[in-house]
N, C-alpha and C positions, 0 to 999 in steps of 0.2 A: 564763291571764288576760291580757288585753291591757294595754298601758301605762296607759290612762285608768282602767279599773276598778281596776287595781292601785294607782294613786296615790290613788284615792278611798278604797279600803279602808285604805290606810296612814293617811290622815287620820282615818278612823273609829276606827282602832285608837289613834291618839294621843289623840283626844277621850275614848275609853273609859278609857284609862289615867289621864286627868285627872279621872275620876269622872262623866263624862257617861253617865247611865243609858240614854238613847235610843241612843247609839252602841253601848253594850254589848248592848242588845236587838238591834240590827242585826247585830252579830257572831254572836249566838246564832242568829238567823234564817238567816244565811248558812251556818253550819256545823253546825246541828243534824241535818240529814239524814245527813251523813257519820258523826257520832258515834253517832247512833241506829242506823245501818246496821251498824256494827261490833258493837254490843251485840246487835242482833236476830239477826244471822247467827251470832254466837258462842253465844248462849243459846237461840235459837228461842223466846223468851218476851218478849212485848211489855212487860209490867210491869217485868221486869228490865232491858230495854233502856232504858226510860224512866227508871228509877232511875239507871242508869249515866250517861245523858246529863245528868241533873240534877246528879249528883255531880261530873262532869267540868266542867260550866259553873260550878258553885259554886267549885271549885278554881281555875278560870281567873280568876274574879272576884277571888279573894283574891290571886292572883299576877300579875295583869294588867300591872303596871308592869315586870315582868321580860321581857315579850314584846317582841322587838326589831323584828319585821317581820311582814308577812302570811304570808310563807312559813314563818317561825319559828312563827307562830300555828297554821297548818295542821299542821305537823310536831308541835308540842306537843300539840294536841288529839288527833291520831291516836295518838301514843305514850301519852298518859295514858289514853285509852279502851282501848287494847290491854292495858296493864298493869292497869288496873282490872278488866277481864274475867278475866284470868288470876288476879289476887289473889282476886277474889270466888269463882272456881271452886275455888281451893285452900282458902280459908277455910271455905267451906260444903260442901266436898267435893261440888261440884255435878256431877251427871251427869243429863242429860235423857234419860229412858228412856221417856216416854210417846209413844204413836204420833203421828206428825205429822198424821195425818188429823184429830185432835182439836184441833189448834192453828189459830188464825186466821192467815191468810196476808195479808201486806202486798200491796196491789193493785199490779200491775205492768202495764206497757204492753202486753206481749205474753204470750200463754200459751206454755208450753213445748211443743215438738213432741210429746213423749211424756210425758204427765203421770205415768204409772206409773213410768217410769225417773227422772223428776225427783224424785218423792217418795222413791223408794228411795235416790237419791243424797243428798238432804237428810238423811234418817234416818241413813245411814251416816256422813256427815261429822260429824253430831252425836255419834257414838260415839267419834270419835278423841280421843286424849289432848289436853289443852288446848294445848300448844305446837304440835303438828301441826295441830290444828284452826285455830289462829290463823294459822299460816303459809299454809295453804290459803285461808283467808278473805281475808287480805291480798293474796295473789297473784291469786286468781281473782275475788273480789268487789270488792275495792278497786283491782285492776289495778296493784299495785305491783311493781316489779322486785325481784330478790333483794338488791340493794344497799340499797334503801330499807327493805325488811323487816329486813335485818340491823341497820340503824341504829335502827329502832324497837324492836327486841327485844334490843338489845345483844348480838348474836351475830355471829360471823364469817360472812362471805358463804358460805363453803363449808359451814358448819353449817346455814345456811338451805337451801342447795341439797340437802344430804343429808336434812334433815328433810322437805322437800317431796317428795323422791324416795321416802322411806319411807312417807310419808302416801299418796302416789298408788298405791304398790304395795299397801298395806293396803286402800285403797278399791277398787282393781281386784279384789283377791281376794275381799273381802266382797261386792261387787256381783255378781261372777260366781256366787258361791254362792247369793246371794239370788235372782238371776234364774233359776237352775236350779231352785231350790226352788219358785218361783212357777210355772214352766213345768210341772213335774211335778204341782203341785197343781191346775192347770187341766185337764190332760188325763187 
């Protein structure tokens, strides 16, 4: 964010902290895509992602005076969304097992080069344990570095790196098996 929009958002944040409903609505509009994206990619369920976003923004509204800056706001929203996903997964023992072909896809600007491989990858990522799934999501969907992920998840950087490595190894193995099965099923 450049200096001018950053200063403008700081002003919006101050106004929202003082109870300005329009300013809070602007904060929600500005950040709802990021919060929803984390929930959508973690759960692969639009309704759960929407519920998560609503919970996160309600929690933000209640704790808004404690937010110190726009960078703190972004960090807080990401961290809260991540922990809400993991907590919900543990509380409900959530495992998404339904085929991705039955789920609605969020519209994206470009179609994947290989839709078959893309669907297999999404299905396989959804089967990872919640910590591994969240690390993969934050690294490749949210494009965060290991240090940022470590801070969000309260983990040492080396734990993030090893978790990411294990997740990628597991994905590689599962995808290789699935692609071989699909190849043999076709021929």
